[in-house]
C-alpha positions as CSV (number, residue, x, y, z in Angstrom):
1,X,-142.0,98.0,100.2
2,X,-138.8,99.0,102.0
3,X,-136.0,101.2,100.6
4,X,-137.7,101.0,97.2
5,X,-137.8,97.2,97.1
6,X,-140.6,94.7,97.4
7,X,-140.5,92.1,100.2
8,X,-139.9,89.3,97.7
9,X,-136.8,91.2,96.4
10,X,-135.4,91.6,99.9
11,X,-136.0,87.9,100.6
12,X,-134.1,87.0,97.4
13,X,-131.2,89.4,98.3
14,X,-130.9,87.9,101.8
15,X,-131.2,84.4,100.6
16,X,-128.5,84.7,97.9
17,X,-126.2,86.8,100.1
18,X,-126.4,84.2,102.9
19,X,-125.9,81.4,100.4
20,X,-122.7,83.0,99.0
21,X,-121.3,84.1,102.4
22,X,-121.9,80.9,104.4
23,X,-121.1,78.8,101.3
24,X,-117.7,80.4,101.0
25,X,-117.1,79.9,104.7
26,X,-117.9,76.2,104.6
27,X,-115.8,75.7,101.4
28,X,-112.8,77.3,103.0
29,X,-113.2,75.7,106.4
30,X,-115.5,72.7,106.1
31,X,-116.3,70.9,109.4
32,X,-117.4,67.5,108.1
33,X,-117.0,65.5,104.9
34,X,-120.2,65.3,103.0
35,X,-121.9,61.9,102.4
36,X,-123.5,63.0,99.2
37,X,-121.2,64.7,96.6
38,X,-121.5,68.4,97.0
39,X,-122.7,69.2,93.4
40,X,-125.6,66.7,93.7
41,X,-126.4,67.8,97.2
42,X,-126.4,71.5,96.2
43,X,-128.5,70.9,93.1
44,X,-131.3,68.9,94.9
45,X,-131.6,71.4,97.7
46,X,-131.4,74.5,95.6
47,X,-133.9,73.2,93.0
48,X,-136.4,72.5,95.8
49,X,-135.6,75.8,97.6
50,X,-135.7,77.8,94.3
51,X,-139.1,76.5,93.5
52,X,-140.3,77.6,96.9
53,X,-138.8,81.0,96.6
54,X,-140.4,81.4,93.1
55,X,-143.8,80.6,94.6
56,X,-143.3,82.9,97.6
57,X,-142.0,85.8,95.5
58,X,-144.8,85.6,93.0
59,X,-147.7,85.6,95.4
60,X,-147.3,84.6,99.0
61,X,-144.8,87.2,100.3
62,X,-146.7,90.2,98.8
63,X,-150.0,88.8,100.0
64,X,-148.7,88.4,103.6
65,X,-147.3,91.9,103.7
66,X,-150.6,93.4,102.3
67,X,-152.4,91.3,104.9
68,X,-150.3,92.8,107.8
69,X,-150.6,96.3,106.4
70,X,-154.4,95.8,106.4
71,X,-154.4,94.6,110.0
72,X,-152.3,97.6,111.0
73,X,-154.6,100.1,109.2
74,X,-157.7,98.5,111.0
75,X,-155.9,98.3,114.4
76,X,-156.5,94.5,114.4
77,X,-154.4,92.5,116.9
78,X,-153.1,93.2,120.4
79,X,-150.1,95.3,119.3
80,X,-151.9,97.3,116.7
81,X,-154.7,98.1,119.1
82,X,-152.2,99.2,121.8
83,X,-150.7,102.1,119.7
84,X,-147.2,101.2,120.8
85,X,-144.3,103.1,119.1
86,X,-142.9,101.3,116.1
87,X,-139.6,100.3,117.8
88,X,-141.6,98.6,120.7
89,X,-143.8,96.8,118.2
90,X,-140.7,95.5,116.4
91,X,-138.9,94.4,119.6
92,X,-141.9,92.7,121.2
93,X,-142.9,91.0,118.0
94,X,-139.3,89.8,117.4
95,X,-139.2,87.9,120.7
96,X,-142.8,86.8,120.6
97,X,-142.6,85.5,117.0
98,X,-139.5,83.6,117.8
99,X,-141.2,81.9,120.7
100,X,-144.2,81.0,118.5
101,X,-141.9,79.7,115.8
102,X,-140.3,77.4,118.5
103,X,-143.8,76.0,119.3
104,X,-144.7,75.7,115.6
105,X,-141.4,73.9,114.9
106,X,-142.1,71.5,117.8
107,X,-145.6,70.8,116.4
108,X,-144.1,69.6,113.2
109,X,-142.3,66.9,115.1
110,X,-145.2,66.0,117.4
111,X,-148.1,66.0,115.0
112,X,-147.9,63.1,112.6
113,X,-149.6,64.8,109.6
114,X,-147.2,67.8,110.0
115,X,-144.2,65.5,110.4
116,X,-145.0,64.1,106.9
117,X,-144.2,67.5,105.5
118,X,-141.3,68.3,107.8
119,X,-139.4,65.1,107.3
120,X,-138.5,66.3,103.8
121,X,-136.2,68.7,105.6
122,X,-134.8,66.1,108.0
123,X,-134.2,63.5,105.3
124,X,-131.0,65.3,104.3
125,X,-128.0,63.1,104.8
126,X,-125.7,66.1,105.1
127,X,-125.9,69.6,106.5
128,X,-124.7,72.6,104.6
129,X,-126.0,76.1,103.8
130,X,-128.3,74.7,101.1
131,X,-130.1,72.6,103.7
132,X,-131.7,75.8,105.0
133,X,-133.7,75.8,101.6
134,X,-134.8,72.2,101.8
135,X,-138.5,72.4,102.7
136,X,-141.6,71.0,101.0
137,X,-143.8,73.6,99.5
138,X,-146.7,72.2,101.6
139,X,-144.8,73.1,104.8
140,X,-144.0,76.6,103.5
141,X,-147.7,77.3,102.7
142,X,-148.9,75.8,106.0
143,X,-146.5,77.9,108.0
144,X,-147.4,81.0,106.0
145,X,-151.1,80.4,106.8
146,X,-150.2,80.0,110.5
147,X,-148.3,83.2,110.5
148,X,-151.3,85.1,109.2
149,X,-153.4,83.6,112.0
150,X,-150.9,84.7,114.6
151,X,-150.8,88.1,113.0
152,X,-154.5,88.5,113.5
153,X,-154.2,87.8,117.2
154,X,-150.9,89.5,118.0
155,X,-150.9,92.4,115.5
156,X,-147.2,92.8,114.6
157,X,-146.4,95.5,112.1
158,X,-145.4,94.5,108.5
159,X,-141.9,95.8,109.1
160,X,-141.6,93.6,112.3
161,X,-142.6,90.6,110.2
162,X,-140.1,91.4,107.5
163,X,-137.3,91.9,110.0
164,X,-138.1,88.6,111.8
165,X,-138.3,86.7,108.5
166,X,-134.9,88.1,107.5
167,X,-133.4,87.1,110.8
168,X,-134.9,83.6,110.5
169,X,-133.6,83.2,107.0
170,X,-130.0,84.2,107.8
171,X,-130.1,82.2,111.1
172,X,-131.2,79.1,109.3
173,X,-128.4,79.4,106.8
174,X,-125.9,79.9,109.6
175,X,-127.2,77.0,111.6
176,X,-127.2,74.5,108.7
177,X,-123.8,75.5,107.3
178,X,-121.0,72.9,107.5
179,X,-119.0,75.0,109.9
180,X,-117.8,74.9,113.5
181,X,-117.4,77.9,115.8
182,X,-114.2,77.4,117.9
183,X,-114.3,77.2,121.7
184,X,-114.9,79.2,123.9
185,X,-116.9,81.3,121.4
186,X,-119.3,78.5,120.5
187,X,-120.3,78.0,124.1
188,X,-120.8,81.7,124.7
189,X,-122.8,82.2,121.6
190,X,-125.0,79.1,122.3
191,X,-126.1,80.6,125.6
192,X,-128.3,83.0,123.7
193,X,-128.4,81.9,120.0
194,X,-128.7,78.6,118.2
195,X,-125.3,77.6,116.8
196,X,-124.5,75.1,114.0
197,X,-123.3,72.6,116.7
198,X,-126.6,72.9,118.6
199,X,-128.7,72.5,115.5
200,X,-126.7,69.6,114.1
201,X,-127.9,67.5,117.1
202,X,-131.5,68.3,116.0
203,X,-130.7,66.7,112.6
204,X,-129.3,63.5,114.2
205,X,-131.0,60.3,113.0
206,X,-131.5,59.2,116.6
207,X,-135.2,60.1,117.4
208,X,-134.4,61.3,120.9
209,X,-132.0,63.8,119.4
210,X,-134.1,64.8,116.5
211,X,-136.9,65.7,118.9
212,X,-134.8,68.3,120.7
213,X,-133.3,71.7,120.1
214,X,-136.3,73.2,118.4
215,X,-135.3,76.8,118.8
216,X,-134.8,79.0,115.7
217,X,-133.0,82.2,116.8
218,X,-132.8,82.3,120.6
219,X,-131.6,79.1,122.2
220,X,-133.1,79.7,125.6
221,X,-136.6,78.5,124.6
222,X,-135.2,74.9,124.6
223,X,-133.7,75.4,128.0
224,X,-136.9,77.0,129.5
225,X,-139.1,74.3,128.0
226,X,-137.0,71.2,128.7
227,X,-136.1,70.3,125.1
228,X,-132.4,71.4,125.1
229,X,-129.9,68.6,124.4
230,X,-126.1,68.7,124.0
231,X,-123.4,66.3,122.8
232,X,-119.9,67.2,122.1
233,X,-118.8,64.5,119.6
234,X,-120.1,66.5,116.7
235,X,-118.2,64.7,114.0
236,X,-119.9,61.4,115.1
237,X,-123.4,62.6,114.7
238,X,-125.2,60.6,111.9
239,X,-127.4,63.1,110.0
240,X,-130.8,62.3,108.4
241,X,-133.6,59.8,109.0
242,X,-133.0,56.0,109.4
243,X,-136.0,55.4,107.1
244,X,-134.2,57.1,104.2
245,X,-130.6,55.9,104.6
246,X,-129.4,56.2,101.0
247,X,-129.0,59.1,98.5
248,X,-131.2,57.3,96.0
249,X,-134.0,57.4,98.6
250,X,-134.1,61.2,98.6
251,X,-134.0,62.4,95.0
252,X,-135.9,65.5,94.1
253,X,-139.0,63.6,92.8
254,X,-139.1,61.5,95.9
255,X,-138.8,64.5,98.1
256,X,-141.8,66.1,96.4
257,X,-143.8,62.9,96.9
258,X,-142.5,62.1,100.4
259,X,-145.4,63.5,102.4
260,X,-148.0,61.5,100.4
261,X,-146.4,58.0,100.4
262,X,-145.6,55.5,103.0
263,X,-142.1,55.6,104.4
264,X,-139.5,53.0,103.6
265,X,-139.6,51.8,107.2
266,X,-143.3,51.1,106.9
267,X,-143.1,49.0,103.8
């Protein structure tokens, strides 16, 4: 609990706040014309994301926070055992967790069974703020399990986890929003953080571009590990996956079933 609110309540506040804020921005200054009509696109992504948030808020978020509180009380994990001051635990955890999230995201692209889950996210034919909510529940649960394993080894405090999760959520909404940061501000921001233009390349339907730009908050992980890619013709980037080229291929029921059936390209 922080400032009298449970973790699930904070997640909901950040999620709705970012949705409204970035949603207004992209409505006032949209960067690209959407392929799928906005109401239909919003409805599909928000229904999928809303179901995930419901599951997370009912059980997973509270369970994860209780788990990290338990690790802290038992001094389990490197940081918990080191007795660092809270600010140092938060700072080190923030950078370390972002690096681990980069590796985890990359794993979703390189391990076929994990890609079956993650391609639900990449099948979107448009990018806007609601795309940040477009994940299969299986991916959410798998990632939550992985975070608990990392917590056992690393030992971040519960507040460090909460701050990093809030940062990831708002960063994802910013990066997926249908907006463009003007030059030279975009270039300057991209030196440190992932921008919408950088992440848009990651959602290209060209495999060599999809398998690049895995960073979540800090952009330098891609530069350090050789997965950074840039192209300037942002309005010409075709979004989505070639195996799901039509809106009727990615309805909500088909998204829920997608990890468990053969792709259209394989049929």
